[in-house]
C-alpha positions as semicolon CSV with decimal commas, in nm:
position;residue;x (nm);y (nm);z (nm)
1;M;1,485;-3,228;-7,519
2;N;1,549;-2,893;-7,382
3;F;1,891;-2,776;-7,255
4;R;1,813;-2,428;-7,167
5;L;1,642;-2,285;-6,842
6;K;1,506;-1,938;-6,816
7;T;1,458;-1,796;-6,447
8;T;1,171;-1,539;-6,362
9;H;1,321;-1,150;-6,318
10;A;1,251;-1,191;-5,954
11;T;1,474;-1,498;-5,928
12;A;1,752;-1,346;-6,160
13;T;1,719;-0,989;-5,916
14;L;1,807;-1,222;-5,605
15;L;2,077;-1,435;-5,792
16;K;2,270;-1,121;-5,897
17;N;2,230;-0,946;-5,542
18;L;2,334;-1,292;-5,376
19;Q;2,629;-1,286;-5,603
20;N;2,690;-0,942;-5,497
21;A;2,717;-1,011;-5,171
22;T;2,891;-1,379;-5,172
23;G;3,118;-1,367;-5,461
24;L;2,957;-1,673;-5,550
25;T;2,874;-1,735;-5,943
26;P;2,478;-1,775;-6,028
27;N;2,519;-2,156;-6,099
28;I;2,668;-2,200;-5,764
29;L;2,391;-2,009;-5,581
30;A;2,141;-2,193;-5,804
31;R;2,283;-2,537;-5,657
32;L;2,277;-2,448;-5,328
33;G;1,948;-2,308;-5,381
34;I;1,826;-2,638;-5,523
35;S;1,964;-2,818;-5,262
36;L;1,751;-2,600;-4,995
37;S;1,456;-2,678;-5,192
38;L;1,483;-3,041;-5,179
39;L;1,495;-3,013;-4,818
40;D;1,135;-2,880;-4,798
41;P;0,905;-3,215;-4,896
42;R;0,626;-3,037;-5,026
43;P;0,630;-2,996;-5,420
44;P;0,772;-2,661;-5,543
45;E;0,507;-2,457;-5,727
46;P;0,527;-2,463;-6,104
47;V;0,701;-2,152;-6,289
48;K;0,659;-1,915;-6,521
49;P;0,978;-1,767;-6,677
50;D;0,970;-1,431;-6,807
51;S;1,175;-1,236;-7,067
52;N;1,368;-1,040;-6,820
53;G;1,512;-1,353;-6,625
54;L;1,849;-1,521;-6,666
55;E;1,911;-1,774;-6,895
56;F;2,138;-2,124;-6,800
57;N;2,223;-2,413;-6,982
58;R;2,183;-2,734;-6,855
59;N;2,510;-2,828;-6,839
60;T;2,625;-2,510;-6,680
61;L;2,366;-2,591;-6,379
62;T;2,433;-2,982;-6,358
63;G;2,746;-3,062;-6,538
64;E;2,840;-3,419;-6,480
65;M;2,617;-3,437;-6,195
66;D;2,286;-3,408;-6,413
67;F;2,185;-3,735;-6,340
68;V;2,249;-3,683;-5,974
69;Y;2,009;-3,406;-5,988
70;K;1,772;-3,581;-6,193
71;A;1,783;-3,880;-5,924
72;L;1,706;-3,630;-5,646
73;I;1,410;-3,460;-5,804
74;R;1,276;-3,794;-5,869
75;Q;1,303;-3,909;-5,524
76;H;1,141;-3,577;-5,414
77;A;0,854;-3,614;-5,629
78;N;0,834;-3,995;-5,525
79;R;0,747;-4,076;-5,867
80;E;0,910;-4,138;-6,214
81;V;0,949;-3,790;-6,383
82;P;0,983;-3,788;-6,789
83;E;1,269;-3,612;-6,903
84;D;1,046;-3,324;-7,053
85;E;0,878;-3,251;-6,706
86;Y;1,223;-3,262;-6,516
87;F;1,426;-2,992;-6,724
88;P;1,347;-2,730;-6,723
89;G;1,031;-2,774;-6,528
90;L;1,061;-2,937;-6,218
91;F;1,451;-2,831;-6,188
92;N;1,353;-2,471;-6,218
93;A;1,080;-2,468;-5,988
94;H;1,313;-2,613;-5,728
95;L;1,554;-2,358;-5,857
96;E;1,303;-2,082;-5,818
97;R;1,209;-2,164;-5,446
98;G;1,528;-2,267;-5,330
99;I;1,711;-1,908;-5,433
100;K;1,411;-1,770;-5,251
101;L;1,524;-1,978;-4,940
102;L;1,878;-1,906;-4,969
103;D;1,809;-1,526;-4,961
104;S;1,611;-1,541;-4,664
105;E;1,920;-1,752;-4,526
106;Y;2,164;-1,507;-4,625
107;K;1,980;-1,221;-4,478
108;H;1,912;-1,393;-4,166
109;A;2,279;-1,496;-4,119
110;G;2,411;-1,150;-4,222
111;N;2,719;-1,219;-4,396
112;Y;2,872;-1,506;-4,637
113;N;3,072;-1,681;-4,353
114;K;2,749;-1,700;-4,102
115;L;2,574;-1,810;-4,424
116;L;2,793;-2,105;-4,501
117;N;2,828;-2,189;-4,133
118;H;2,424;-2,244;-4,115
119;L;2,404;-2,419;-4,432
120;I;2,654;-2,683;-4,291
121;K;2,456;-2,713;-3,984
122;I;2,142;-2,772;-4,185
123;S;2,323;-3,032;-4,357
124;E;2,434;-3,224;-4,085
125;E;2,090;-3,152;-3,903
126;N;1,927;-3,344;-4,245
127;L;2,191;-3,629;-4,243
128;K;2,104;-3,706;-3,871
129;E;1,739;-3,720;-3,943
130;R;1,780;-3,964;-4,232
């Protein structure tokens, strides 16, 4: 079982920029990004990490909620996802797509407070649709 995940250099750069702009740590930003990615019903593109990306420990990203992330990613895929495919594969694919979405949301919002308000609005809208 793999407990390490490596991002691409582009995602590492976005995470660092978002951290500087928001004050949130990369693991919190990663969780927000994964949440945004899971709202898109299309499967994320597979990721080929590179040597210049950030490396995360699985527990740092998912902690005690690993089973929740795994269930959400399985539900999104609409199938059983084997452990070796879930982490780092699908998890990293959602992270990569989600950080791009989060960066776009931040740029659109213009500042941290507006970003949070917009993310809350997205969450509420998504709950109403279900």
